[in-house]
C-alpha positions in Angstrom: -37.3 58.8 -28.0 -39.0 55.4 -28.4 -40.5 53.4 -25.5 -40.2 49.6 -25.1 -42.1 47.6 -22.5 -40.4 44.5 -21.2 -42.6 41.8 -19.6 -42.2 38.3 -18.2 -42.0 36.7 -14.8 -42.6 33.9 -12.4 -39.1 32.5 -12.5 -35.7 34.1 -13.2 -35.7 32.4 -16.6 -38.5 34.7 -17.7 -36.7 37.8 -16.4 -33.0 37.5 -17.0 -33.1 37.5 -20.9 -35.2 40.7 -20.6 -32.5 42.3 -18.4 -29.8 41.1 -20.9 -31.3 43.6 -23.4 -31.3 46.6 -21.0 -27.7 47.9 -21.4 -27.9 47.9 -25.2 -31.4 49.5 -25.1 -30.1 52.2 -22.9 -27.1 52.8 -25.2 -29.5 53.3 -28.1 -31.5 55.9 -26.1 -34.7 53.9 -25.5 -37.1 54.6 -22.7 -37.6 51.3 -20.9 -40.4 50.1 -18.6 -41.1 46.7 -17.1 -44.5 45.2 -16.4 -44.7 42.2 -14.1 -46.7 40.7 -11.3 -47.0 42.8 -8.2 -45.0 41.0 -5.5 -43.5 38.5 -7.9 -39.9 37.5 -8.2 -39.4 39.9 -11.1 -40.2 42.9 -9.0 -37.1 42.3 -6.9 -34.8 41.4 -9.8 -36.0 44.4 -11.9 -35.7 46.7 -8.9 -32.0 46.0 -8.7 -31.5 47.5 -12.2 -33.2 50.8 -11.5 -35.8 50.3 -14.2 -39.4 51.6 -13.6 -41.5 48.6 -12.6 -45.2 48.4 -12.9 -47.0 45.7 -11.0 -50.3 44.1 -12.3 -52.5 41.3 -11.2 -51.7 37.9 -12.7 -53.4 34.5 -12.7 -52.1 31.1 -13.7 -53.9 28.6 -16.0 -53.4 25.2 -14.4 -53.8 21.8 -16.0 -54.9 20.3 -12.6 -57.7 21.1 -10.1 -57.0 23.9 -7.6 -59.3 26.3 -5.9 -57.4 29.2 -7.4 -58.6 28.1 -10.8 -61.9 29.7 -9.8 -60.4 33.1 -9.0 -57.4 33.4 -11.3 -59.4 34.1 -14.6 -60.7 37.2 -12.9 -57.1 38.2 -12.0 -56.1 37.7 -15.7 -59.0 40.0 -16.8 -57.9 42.5 -14.2 -54.3 42.3 -15.4 -55.6 42.9 -19.0 -57.4 46.0 -17.9 -54.4 47.3 -15.9 -52.0 46.6 -18.8 -54.2 48.3 -21.4 -54.2 51.5 -19.2 -50.5 51.3 -18.6 -49.6 50.9 -22.2 -51.6 53.9 -23.1 -50.1 56.0 -20.3 -46.6 55.0 -21.0 -47.1 55.5 -24.8 -45.4 52.2 -25.7 -44.0 51.8 -29.2 -43.3 48.0 -28.8 -43.7 45.3 -26.2 -41.1 42.5 -25.7 -42.4 39.4 -23.9 -40.3 36.6 -22.3 -43.3 34.6 -21.2 -44.7 33.5 -18.0 -48.4 34.0 -17.2 -48.0 37.6 -16.2 -47.0 38.3 -19.8 -50.3 37.1 -21.3 -52.5 40.0 -20.3 -49.7 42.5 -21.3 -49.4 40.9 -24.8 -53.1 40.9 -25.4 -53.5 44.5 -24.1 -50.8 45.5 -26.6 -52.7 43.7 -29.4 -55.9 45.5 -28.5 -54.0 48.8 -28.7 -52.3 47.8 -32.0 -48.8 47.9 -30.4 -46.4 45.5 -32.0 -45.4 42.6 -29.8 -42.2 40.6 -30.0 -42.3 37.2 -28.2 -39.3 35.1 -27.2 -39.6 31.4 -26.5 -36.6 30.0 -24.6 -37.4 26.3 -24.5 -37.4 23.9 -27.3 -41.2 23.7 -27.3 -43.4 26.6 -26.4 -45.0 26.8 -23.0 -48.7 27.4 -22.4 -48.3 31.1 -21.7 -46.5 31.7 -25.0 -48.9 29.5 -26.9 -51.7 31.8 -25.8 -49.7 34.8 -26.8 -48.5 33.7 -30.2 -51.5 34.9 -32.2 -51.0 38.4 -31.0 -47.3 38.5 -31.9 -45.7 40.5 -34.8 -42.5 38.5 -34.5 -41.7 35.3 -32.6 -38.0 34.7 -31.6 -36.8 31.3 -30.5 -33.6 30.0 -28.9 -33.5 26.6 -30.6 -33.8 26.3 -34.4 -35.7 23.0 -33.8 -38.5 25.0 -32.1 -39.7 26.2 -35.5 -41.0 22.7 -36.2 -43.3 23.0 -33.1 -45.1 26.1 -34.6 -48.0 26.3 -36.9 -47.3 27.4 -40.5 -48.9 30.7 -39.8 -46.6 31.3 -36.8 -43.6 29.9 -38.6 -43.9 32.7 -41.1 -43.3 35.3 -38.5 -40.7 33.3 -36.4 -36.9 33.6 -36.4 -34.2 31.6 -34.6 -32.3 34.3 -32.7 -30.6 32.4 -29.8 -31.2 33.4 -26.2 -30.2 36.9 -24.9 -27.5 36.5 -22.3 -26.3 39.2 -19.9 -22.9 40.5 -20.9 -21.7 40.8 -17.3 -22.2 37.1 -16.9 -19.5 36.5 -19.4 -17.1 39.0 -17.8 -16.4 37.3 -14.5 -13.0 37.1 -12.9 -11.8 33.7 -11.6 -9.4 35.1 -9.0 -12.0 37.4 -7.7 -14.5 34.6 -7.4 -12.1 32.3 -5.6 -11.2 35.1 -3.2 -14.8 35.9 -2.5 -15.6 32.3 -1.8 -12.4 31.7 0.2 -11.6 28.7 -2.0 -8.2 27.2 -2.9 -7.1 27.7 -6.5 -5.5 24.2 -6.6 -8.7 22.2 -6.1 -11.5 22.1 -8.7 -14.8 24.0 -8.0 -18.2 22.5 -8.7 -21.2 24.8 -8.8 -24.7 23.4 -8.2 -27.5 25.3 -10.0 -30.9 24.2 -8.8 -32.9 27.0 -10.6 -34.2 30.2 -9.1 -36.9 28.4 -7.1 -34.5 25.7 -6.0 -34.9 21.9 -6.1 -35.6 19.9 -3.0 -34.6 16.6 -4.7 -31.3 18.0 -6.0 -30.5 19.8 -2.7 -31.2 16.6 -0.7 -28.9 14.4 -2.9 -26.1 17.0 -2.9 -26.2 17.3 0.9 -26.3 13.5 1.3 -23.3 13.3 -1.0 -21.2 16.0 0.7 -18.5 13.5 2.0 -17.8 12.3 -1.5 -18.2 15.8 -3.2 -15.9 17.6 -0.7 -13.2 15.0 -1.2 -13.0 15.9 -4.9 -14.3 19.4 -5.2 -15.0 22.7 -3.6 -18.7 23.2 -3.8 -20.9 26.3 -4.5 -24.5 25.3 -3.9 -27.2 27.7 -5.2 -30.2 26.1 -3.5 -33.0 28.5 -4.0 -35.0 30.8 -1.8 -35.8 29.3 1.7 -33.6 26.2 1.1 -30.5 27.0 3.1 -29.4 24.4 5.6 -28.3 26.2 8.8 -26.4 23.1 10.0 -24.0 23.3 7.0 -23.0 27.0 7.5 -19.4 26.2 8.7 -18.5 23.4 6.3 -15.1 24.0 4.8 -15.1 23.9 1.0 -18.9 24.1 0.9 -20.6 27.5 0.3 -24.4 27.7 0.0 -26.5 30.6 -1.2 -30.2 31.1 -2.0 -29.3 33.2 -5.0 -26.4 35.3 -6.2 -26.5 38.6 -8.0 -23.4 40.8 -8.6 -21.1 37.9 -7.4 -22.5 35.3 -9.8 -20.2 36.1 -12.8 -17.1 35.8 -10.7 -18.3 32.6 -9.0 -19.1 31.0 -12.4 -15.7 32.1 -13.7 -14.1 30.3 -10.7 -16.1 27.1 -11.5 -14.5 24.1 -13.3 -17.7 22.0 -13.5 -21.5 22.5 -13.0 -24.5 20.5 -12.1 -27.7 22.1 -13.2 -31.4 21.9 -13.9 -32.1 22.1 -17.7 -34.1 25.3 -18.0 -33.2 27.1 -21.2 -31.6 30.0 -19.4 -29.3 27.7 -17.5 -28.2 25.6 -20.5 -27.5 28.5 -22.8 -25.5 30.3 -20.1 -23.4 27.2 -19.5 -22.9 26.9 -23.2 -21.8 30.6 -23.5 -19.4 30.1 -20.6 -18.0 26.8 -22.1 -18.5 25.3 -18.6 -18.5 21.4 -18.6 -21.8 20.4 -17.0 -24.2 17.6 -15.9 -27.9 18.4 -16.5 -30.6 16.9 -14.2 -33.8 18.0 -15.9 -37.1 18.2 -14.1 -39.1 15.0 -14.7 -42.5 14.7 -16.4 -44.0 14.3 -12.9 -43.1 17.9 -12.1 -43.1 19.6 -15.5 -44.5 19.5 -19.1 -41.2 18.0 -20.2 -39.5 21.1 -21.5 -36.3 20.5 -19.5 -36.1 17.0 -20.8 -36.3 18.3 -24.4 -33.7 21.0 -23.7 -31.3 18.4 -22.1 -31.8 15.9 -24.9 -31.0 18.5 -27.6 -27.8 19.6 -25.8 -26.8 16.0 -25.2 -27.2 15.2 -28.8 -25.0 18.2 -29.8 -22.3 16.9 -27.4 -22.5 19.8 -25.0 -24.0 18.1 -21.9 -24.1 15.0 -19.9 -27.6 14.2 -18.7 -28.8 12.3 -15.7 -32.6 11.9 -15.4 -34.1 12.7 -12.1 -35.6 9.2 -11.6 -32.1 7.8 -11.7 -30.6 10.4 -9.4 -29.0 9.2 -6.2 -25.6 9.7 -4.4 -24.0 6.8 -6.4 -25.2 7.9 -9.9 -24.3 11.5 -9.1 -20.7 10.5 -8.2 -20.4 8.3 -11.3 -21.6 11.0 -13.7 -19.3 13.6 -12.2 -16.3 11.2 -12.6 -17.3 10.7 -16.3 -17.8 14.5 -16.8 -14.3 15.2 -15.4 -12.8 12.8 -18.0 -14.8 14.3 -20.9 -14.3 18.0 -20.0 -11.9 18.8 -22.8 -14.1 17.3 -25.5 -17.2 19.0 -24.0 -15.4 22.4 -24.0 -14.4 21.9 -27.6 -17.9 21.0 -28.7 -19.3 24.1 -27.0 -16.7 26.3 -28.5 -17.8 25.2 -32.0 -21.5 25.8 -31.3 -23.5 27.9 -33.7 -26.0 28.8 -30.9 -24.9 32.3 -29.9 -26.0 35.1 -27.7 -29.3 36.4 -28.9 -29.0 40.0 -27.7 -28.2 41.5 -31.2 -30.8 39.5 -33.1 -33.6 40.3 -30.6 -32.7 44.0 -30.6 -32.9 44.0 -34.3 -36.5 42.6 -34.1 -37.5 45.2 -31.5 -36.1 48.0 -33.7 -37.7 46.6 -36.8 -41.2 46.6 -35.3 -41.1 49.7 -33.1 
């Protein structure tokens, strides 16, 4: 029986594609372990699956001054030492990394032990953690074919466009069950707001300031991120707010007619797989390296998404964009139905099996 180590964390986008592989890996008889940051978001998400979770120290490499820049390199070195011991004790045959800074010491520990590493990059251009990990990879998988142009010739030789692994249960939601769970009317359209696993204060604030308009046209499911619930809106009819959804999420998405979302790779590929007409509001360059802007631009160019940049976001522009989205919905669904960008579970599994 072969053993695969899954790693990645920091946000749900670095965890969910890993978890999308778990049912198939279990069917194939693999022994599966997960290495992530002790106390990180991934520990809770992985714990819900019953997978063995092993916590290590992790540090972040920041592009700006922070006092933690002085201590985090030592945390990375500690994580490397912990990972090297874990990989030996677990007798790993292959490591699959979804990125995030917790994955860097795991990847390099695997390289030191001559264990093959498969890396997956979700965004159109690689993030810093994956760029640090690329030299140690036996295979590099990417979601966007355009990503190959962002890689060096040496890395391109070992890279493949596989798509993004998407959880099968996410595509098996039941609309009637979702409407019943939410207490919503089947005769009024449902708008789901996806602010990312960490939430978005900007998006949350505009949505709540626009509730009078939004509730006149939609029933609203607002996923606002941990710690971002508004107690004063708990009893609003046609407005349901949650920090995060787990088992209920597939049914809620099946009940949705439209979505407003950040443009993380996980979100855009899940919306594509669901054929759910959507408006993307990517993080601006002030708050990110520009990866969400690139993802949104690519999906807009392909005809899948409407895009509203955060600098232009206000109650009036949000209302105007949603009106346009409603009129374009049939064309957007048709474009998404023709998309060649599929679920990457099968392709990624093939890479894991090839290198194990």
